[in-house]
Structures are given as structure tokens and as C-alpha cells.
PyMOL commands that place a pseudoatom at each C-alpha (Angstrom):
pseudoatom trace, name=CA, resn=MET, resi=1, chain=A, elem=C, hetatm=0, pos=[127.786, 75.546, 117.696]
pseudoatom trace, name=CA, resn=SER, resi=2, chain=A, elem=C, hetatm=0, pos=[126.839, 73.100, 120.379]
pseudoatom trace, name=CA, resn=THR, resi=3, chain=A, elem=C, hetatm=0, pos=[123.219, 72.312, 121.186]
pseudoatom trace, name=CA, resn=THR, resi=4, chain=A, elem=C, hetatm=0, pos=[123.938, 70.499, 124.449]
pseudoatom trace, name=CA, resn=GLN, resi=5, chain=A, elem=C, hetatm=0, pos=[123.201, 72.311, 127.723]
pseudoatom trace, name=CA, resn=THR, resi=6, chain=A, elem=C, hetatm=0, pos=[126.528, 71.188, 129.230]
pseudoatom trace, name=CA, resn=PRO, resi=7, chain=A, elem=C, hetatm=0, pos=[129.144, 71.267, 126.445]
pseudoatom trace, name=CA, resn=LEU, resi=8, chain=A, elem=C, hetatm=0, pos=[132.154, 71.108, 128.793]
pseudoatom trace, name=CA, resn=SER, resi=9, chain=A, elem=C, hetatm=0, pos=[130.749, 68.125, 130.707]
pseudoatom trace, name=CA, resn=ALA, resi=10, chain=A, elem=C, hetatm=0, pos=[129.984, 66.341, 127.444]
pseudoatom trace, name=CA, resn=LEU, resi=11, chain=A, elem=C, hetatm=0, pos=[133.566, 66.805, 126.220]
pseudoatom trace, name=CA, resn=ALA, resi=12, chain=A, elem=C, hetatm=0, pos=[134.989, 65.690, 129.584]
pseudoatom trace, name=CA, resn=ALA, resi=13, chain=A, elem=C, hetatm=0, pos=[132.862, 62.533, 129.386]
pseudoatom trace, name=CA, resn=GLN, resi=14, chain=A, elem=C, hetatm=0, pos=[134.470, 61.837, 125.986]
pseudoatom trace, name=CA, resn=GLY, resi=15, chain=A, elem=C, hetatm=0, pos=[137.936, 61.957, 127.596]
pseudoatom trace, name=CA, resn=TRP, resi=16, chain=A, elem=C, hetatm=0, pos=[138.922, 65.586, 126.990]
pseudoatom trace, name=CA, resn=GLU, resi=17, chain=A, elem=C, hetatm=0, pos=[140.978, 67.203, 129.773]
pseudoatom trace, name=CA, resn=VAL, resi=18, chain=A, elem=C, hetatm=0, pos=[140.872, 70.938, 130.592]
pseudoatom trace, name=CA, resn=ILE, resi=19, chain=A, elem=C, hetatm=0, pos=[144.441, 72.257, 130.593]
pseudoatom trace, name=CA, resn=GLN, resi=20, chain=A, elem=C, hetatm=0, pos=[143.777, 76.030, 130.563]
pseudoatom trace, name=CA, resn=TYR, resi=21, chain=A, elem=C, hetatm=0, pos=[140.886, 78.420, 131.212]
pseudoatom trace, name=CA, resn=SER, resi=22, chain=A, elem=C, hetatm=0, pos=[140.481, 82.133, 130.538]
pseudoatom trace, name=CA, resn=ALA, resi=23, chain=A, elem=C, hetatm=0, pos=[137.667, 84.666, 130.485]
pseudoatom trace, name=CA, resn=ALA, resi=24, chain=A, elem=C, hetatm=0, pos=[137.571, 87.932, 128.580]
pseudoatom trace, name=CA, resn=ILE, resi=25, chain=A, elem=C, hetatm=0, pos=[135.156, 90.533, 127.346]
pseudoatom trace, name=CA, resn=ASP, resi=26, chain=A, elem=C, hetatm=0, pos=[134.569, 90.196, 123.601]
pseudoatom trace, name=CA, resn=SER, resi=27, chain=A, elem=C, hetatm=0, pos=[133.968, 93.008, 121.108]
pseudoatom trace, name=CA, resn=SER, resi=28, chain=A, elem=C, hetatm=0, pos=[130.246, 93.099, 121.930]
pseudoatom trace, name=CA, resn=GLY, resi=29, chain=A, elem=C, hetatm=0, pos=[130.906, 93.635, 125.654]
pseudoatom trace, name=CA, resn=MET, resi=30, chain=A, elem=C, hetatm=0, pos=[129.884, 90.106, 126.677]
pseudoatom trace, name=CA, resn=PHE, resi=31, chain=A, elem=C, hetatm=0, pos=[131.981, 87.736, 128.783]
pseudoatom trace, name=CA, resn=GLN, resi=32, chain=A, elem=C, hetatm=0, pos=[133.462, 84.864, 126.796]
pseudoatom trace, name=CA, resn=HIS, resi=33, chain=A, elem=C, hetatm=0, pos=[134.848, 81.830, 128.619]
pseudoatom trace, name=CA, resn=CYS, resi=34, chain=A, elem=C, hetatm=0, pos=[137.566, 79.871, 126.801]
pseudoatom trace, name=CA, resn=PHE, resi=35, chain=A, elem=C, hetatm=0, pos=[138.728, 76.371, 127.684]
pseudoatom trace, name=CA, resn=LEU, resi=36, chain=A, elem=C, hetatm=0, pos=[141.820, 74.749, 126.148]
pseudoatom trace, name=CA, resn=LEU, resi=37, chain=A, elem=C, hetatm=0, pos=[141.234, 70.999, 126.040]
pseudoatom trace, name=CA, resn=LYS, resi=38, chain=A, elem=C, hetatm=0, pos=[143.576, 68.069, 125.373]
pseudoatom trace, name=CA, resn=LYS, resi=39, chain=A, elem=C, hetatm=0, pos=[142.920, 64.443, 124.460]
pseudoatom trace, name=CA, resn=GLY, resi=40, chain=A, elem=C, hetatm=0, pos=[145.917, 62.347, 123.493]
pseudoatom trace, name=CA, resn=GLY, resi=41, chain=A, elem=C, hetatm=0, pos=[147.956, 64.505, 121.123]
pseudoatom trace, name=CA, resn=ARG, resi=42, chain=A, elem=C, hetatm=0, pos=[144.953, 66.553, 119.964]
pseudoatom trace, name=CA, resn=HIS, resi=43, chain=A, elem=C, hetatm=0, pos=[143.904, 69.980, 121.247]
pseudoatom trace, name=CA, resn=LYS, resi=44, chain=A, elem=C, hetatm=0, pos=[140.749, 72.048, 120.894]
pseudoatom trace, name=CA, resn=VAL, resi=45, chain=A, elem=C, hetatm=0, pos=[139.318, 75.289, 122.227]
pseudoatom trace, name=CA, resn=LEU, resi=46, chain=A, elem=C, hetatm=0, pos=[135.794, 75.530, 123.633]
pseudoatom trace, name=CA, resn=MET, resi=47, chain=A, elem=C, hetatm=0, pos=[134.380, 79.064, 123.751]
pseudoatom trace, name=CA, resn=VAL, resi=48, chain=A, elem=C, hetatm=0, pos=[131.169, 79.698, 125.730]
pseudoatom trace, name=CA, resn=ARG, resi=49, chain=A, elem=C, hetatm=0, pos=[129.221, 82.977, 125.946]
pseudoatom trace, name=CA, resn=ASP, resi=50, chain=A, elem=C, hetatm=0, pos=[125.688, 84.098, 126.769]
pseudoatom trace, name=CA, resn=LYS, resi=51, chain=A, elem=C, hetatm=0, pos=[123.278, 84.792, 123.930]
pseudoatom trace, name=CA, resn=MET, resi=52, chain=A, elem=C, hetatm=0, pos=[122.787, 88.474, 123.265]
pseudoatom trace, name=CA, resn=MET, resi=53, chain=A, elem=C, hetatm=0, pos=[119.015, 87.991, 123.013]
pseudoatom trace, name=CA, resn=GLY, resi=54, chain=A, elem=C, hetatm=0, pos=[116.999, 85.307, 124.741]
pseudoatom trace, name=CA, resn=GLU, resi=55, chain=A, elem=C, hetatm=0, pos=[117.916, 82.644, 127.249]
pseudoatom trace, name=CA, resn=GLY, resi=56, chain=A, elem=C, hetatm=0, pos=[120.856, 80.279, 127.143]
pseudoatom trace, name=CA, resn=PHE, resi=57, chain=A, elem=C, hetatm=0, pos=[124.326, 80.414, 125.721]
pseudoatom trace, name=CA, resn=ILE, resi=58, chain=A, elem=C, hetatm=0, pos=[126.374, 79.729, 122.603]
pseudoatom trace, name=CA, resn=ALA, resi=59, chain=A, elem=C, hetatm=0, pos=[129.223, 77.194, 122.624]
pseudoatom trace, name=CA, resn=GLU, resi=60, chain=A, elem=C, hetatm=0, pos=[131.757, 76.951, 119.810]
pseudoatom trace, name=CA, resn=GLU, resi=61, chain=A, elem=C, hetatm=0, pos=[134.481, 74.318, 119.403]
pseudoatom trace, name=CA, resn=ARG, resi=62, chain=A, elem=C, hetatm=0, pos=[137.619, 74.785, 117.337]
pseudoatom trace, name=CA, resn=ASP, resi=63, chain=A, elem=C, hetatm=0, pos=[140.239, 72.129, 116.667]
pseudoatom trace, name=CA, resn=LEU, resi=64, chain=A, elem=C, hetatm=0, pos=[143.854, 73.223, 116.830]
for i in range(1, 64): cmd.bond("trace and resi %d" % i, "trace and resi %d" % (i + 1))
show_as sticks, trace
zoom trace
């Protein structure tokens, strides 16, 4: 999980390019935003959703 307040901006500053975006409702009924990112020949998915309790959000990165 990411601790930065702007995980997408941080990845873009590192040279990652957004090539696809989608939003869906996950199994808990919360919106989840998914970004497919590309840098060179590497790809990763960034998933961002609100916390169920408290302020803020949760960001998860997965390498493909």
C-alpha cells in the first residue's frame, strides 16, 4: 500500500505513463479506480479506493 497522498502523481514523476483507466464497484460496494501504467517495457496497475472507515484512501500497486 502507498503512503503518499498523491500516488498517481508520484508514479508519473518517475516516468510512468497512464495508458488505461477504469472505475468499478468492488465487492464491498466501494468505488475502485484502476490505472494501467507503462514505463519502457514494464507495466503495472495502480488501484485506488476510499478507506471504509476514517479519512483518506488506500492505493495498491501490482506489477504485471
